[in-house]
C-alpha positions in Angstrom: 17.0 -45.4 25.8 19.9 -43.4 27.3 22.3 -41.4 24.9 25.6 -41.1 25.6 26.0 -37.5 23.7 29.2 -36.5 25.0 31.9 -39.1 23.3 31.7 -40.9 20.0 33.2 -44.1 19.4 34.7 -46.4 16.8 32.3 -48.4 15.3 34.0 -51.7 16.8 34.3 -49.9 20.4 30.8 -49.6 20.2 29.9 -52.7 19.4 32.2 -54.4 21.9 30.4 -52.1 25.3 27.0 -53.0 24.0 27.7 -56.6 23.7 29.9 -56.4 27.0 27.8 -54.6 28.8 24.2 -56.3 28.5 22.9 -57.9 31.8 19.2 -58.3 31.5 17.2 -62.0 31.9 16.3 -61.7 27.8 18.3 -61.2 24.8 18.6 -57.6 23.8 18.7 -56.2 20.2 21.2 -54.4 18.5 19.5 -51.7 17.1 21.3 -48.9 14.8 19.4 -45.3 14.2 21.1 -43.3 10.9 20.0 -39.9 10.9 20.5 -38.6 6.9 21.3 -35.3 5.3 17.7 -35.7 3.5 14.3 -33.3 3.1 12.0 -36.2 4.0 9.4 -33.6 2.4 10.4 -33.7 -0.7 9.1 -37.5 -2.0 12.5 -37.7 -4.1 14.3 -37.1 -1.1 12.8 -40.2 1.0 15.3 -43.0 1.7 14.0 -46.5 1.5 15.2 -50.0 0.3 15.8 -53.6 1.5 19.2 -55.5 2.5 20.1 -58.9 3.4 22.2 -58.7 6.3 25.0 -61.3 6.0 24.8 -62.6 9.1 20.8 -62.8 9.9 19.0 -60.9 12.4 19.1 -63.7 15.4 15.5 -65.0 15.0 12.9 -66.7 12.4 11.7 -64.4 9.8 7.9 -65.0 9.0 6.7 -64.9 5.9 2.9 -64.3 4.5 2.3 -64.8 0.9 -0.9 -64.2 -1.2 -1.6 -65.6 -4.4 -3.9 -67.7 -5.8 -1.5 -69.9 -8.1 -1.9 -73.6 -7.0 1.4 -74.8 -8.2 3.0 -71.8 -6.4 0.8 -72.6 -3.0 2.3 -76.3 -3.3 6.1 -74.9 -3.9 5.7 -72.7 -0.7 3.6 -74.9 1.6 7.2 -75.9 3.3 9.0 -72.5 3.2 5.9 -70.0 4.2 4.6 -69.6 7.1 0.9 -68.8 6.0 -0.2 -68.7 2.1 -3.3 -68.3 0.4 -5.7 -66.5 -1.8 -9.0 -65.2 -1.6 -9.5 -67.2 1.4 -6.4 -65.6 3.1 -7.7 -62.2 2.2 -10.9 -63.0 3.8 -9.5 -64.6 7.3 -7.6 -61.8 7.3 -10.7 -59.3 7.3 -11.9 -61.2 9.9 -9.0 -61.8 12.6 -6.6 -59.0 12.0 -4.2 -60.9 14.5 -3.8 -63.8 12.2 -0.8 -62.1 10.2 1.5 -62.1 12.7 4.4 -62.5 10.2 7.2 -60.2 9.2 6.9 -59.5 5.7 3.7 -60.0 3.3 4.6 -60.7 0.0 2.5 -61.3 -3.4 2.2 -61.7 -7.2 1.8 -58.8 -9.8 -1.9 -60.4 -10.7 -2.9 -60.6 -7.1 -1.9 -57.5 -5.8 -5.3 -55.6 -6.5 -7.1 -58.4 -5.0 -5.5 -57.5 -1.6 -6.7 -53.6 -1.3 -9.6 -54.7 0.8 -7.3 -55.3 3.7 -4.9 -52.4 3.0 -5.9 -50.7 6.0 -5.0 -54.0 8.1 -1.6 -54.1 6.4 -0.4 -50.7 5.7 -0.3 -49.8 9.3 1.9 -52.7 10.1 4.1 -52.2 7.4 3.1 -55.1 5.6 1.5 -54.1 2.0 3.4 -55.1 -0.7 5.7 -52.9 -1.9 7.3 -53.0 -5.4 10.0 -50.9 -4.2 10.7 -53.2 -0.9 10.5 -56.2 -4.0 7.6 -57.5 -1.9 5.3 -57.7 -5.3 7.4 -59.7 -7.3 6.5 -62.6 -10.1 10.0 -64.5 -8.2 8.0 -65.9 -4.8 9.6 -68.6 -4.0 13.1 -67.0 -4.8 12.3 -63.7 -2.7 10.9 -65.7 0.3 14.1 -67.7 0.7 16.0 -64.3 0.4 13.8 -62.8 3.0 14.2 -65.7 5.5 17.8 -65.5 5.0 18.2 -62.0 7.1 16.5 -59.7 4.5 15.4 -56.1 6.6 13.4 -53.4 5.1 14.7 -49.7 5.8 12.8 -46.3 5.7 13.5 -43.1 6.6 10.8 -41.6 9.0 9.4 -37.9 9.6 12.6 -36.9 10.9 15.1 -38.2 8.2 16.4 -41.5 10.3 16.2 -44.9 9.7 15.6 -47.2 12.6 17.1 -50.8 11.7 18.0 -53.8 13.9 21.2 -55.8 13.2 21.5 -58.4 15.7 21.3 -59.0 19.4 23.8 -59.3 21.8 24.8 -63.0 21.5 26.1 -62.0 18.2 30.0 -61.8 17.9 31.2 -58.3 17.3 32.5 -59.7 14.2 29.3 -60.2 13.0 27.4 -57.3 14.0 29.8 -55.3 12.5 29.0 -57.2 8.9 25.4 -56.3 9.5 26.1 -52.7 10.6 28.2 -52.4 7.2 25.6 -54.1 5.2 22.8 -51.6 6.1 24.9 -48.6 5.7 26.2 -49.7 2.1 22.8 -50.6 1.2 21.5 -46.9 2.6 24.5 -45.2 0.7 23.7 -47.2 -2.5 20.1 -45.5 -2.7 21.5 -41.8 -1.5 19.4 -39.3 -3.2 20.6 -37.2 -6.2 21.1 -33.5 -5.3 22.4 -33.8 -1.5 24.9 -31.2 -0.8 27.0 -32.0 2.2 27.4 -35.3 4.2 24.9 -37.9 3.3 25.6 -39.2 6.9 24.8 -36.8 9.4 25.2 -39.2 12.5 24.7 -42.9 13.5 23.6 -44.5 17.2 24.1 -47.9 17.8 22.4 -49.5 21.3 21.0 -52.3 22.6 17.0 -52.9 23.8 18.1 -51.2 27.5 21.4 -50.0 27.1 23.2 -46.6 26.3 22.7 -45.1 22.9 26.7 -44.8 21.5 27.6 -41.9 18.9 29.5 -43.6 16.2 32.8 -41.9 15.3 34.0 -40.3 12.0 30.6 -41.2 10.5 32.3 -39.1 7.0 34.7 -42.0 7.0 32.3 -45.0 6.9 33.4 -46.4 3.6 37.3 -45.8 4.4 39.4 -48.7 3.5 40.1 -48.9 7.7 35.9 -49.7 7.9 36.4 -52.3 5.1 39.3 -53.8 6.0 37.1 -55.0 9.2 34.2 -56.3 7.2 
């Protein structure tokens, strides 16, 4: 990924250039890197959360559910990609590649029973976590929300959040709607005690394209941005 650090662009211009310049034979994703003014060494300044992208992410989102509730398993038969209780836990132990999914969720009463596969789920970012609403009593509702276009976001060790907001086949308007949903969600979980600008910089890029800096990051929530949504 190349970076064009010499110039910052209006968000709409960024998206138009990214969509218009794609020339690969595959469909490139459009990704955002948001650098925040946080100290990730402090637990209270680690930023994480979930957001439903209003225009989806451009692919089928795969969800696995861990539960031994038979009635619930029947409800999940046609909406979850994979679901099960102890049998699924044991299958994952035997075959780590079994969980080719984007999300894993479970119920409060079952969460302790997936600890034997925590070392498998954790490195993949799949371990259910109440902070991501993936340990819940509303399983069916949660699966439907996730499949509608929900993504997770979390600061890395450099205080940067990386997220996909669609692909180059999306319209600029749809990418902008997803972009705004993401930055609004990040803003909503701003830690207390942040001094100065919360958003330090935002870059957008396609898989094989240049990384373009978004201009006027400090004004990202002004009326001129909202009016474009």
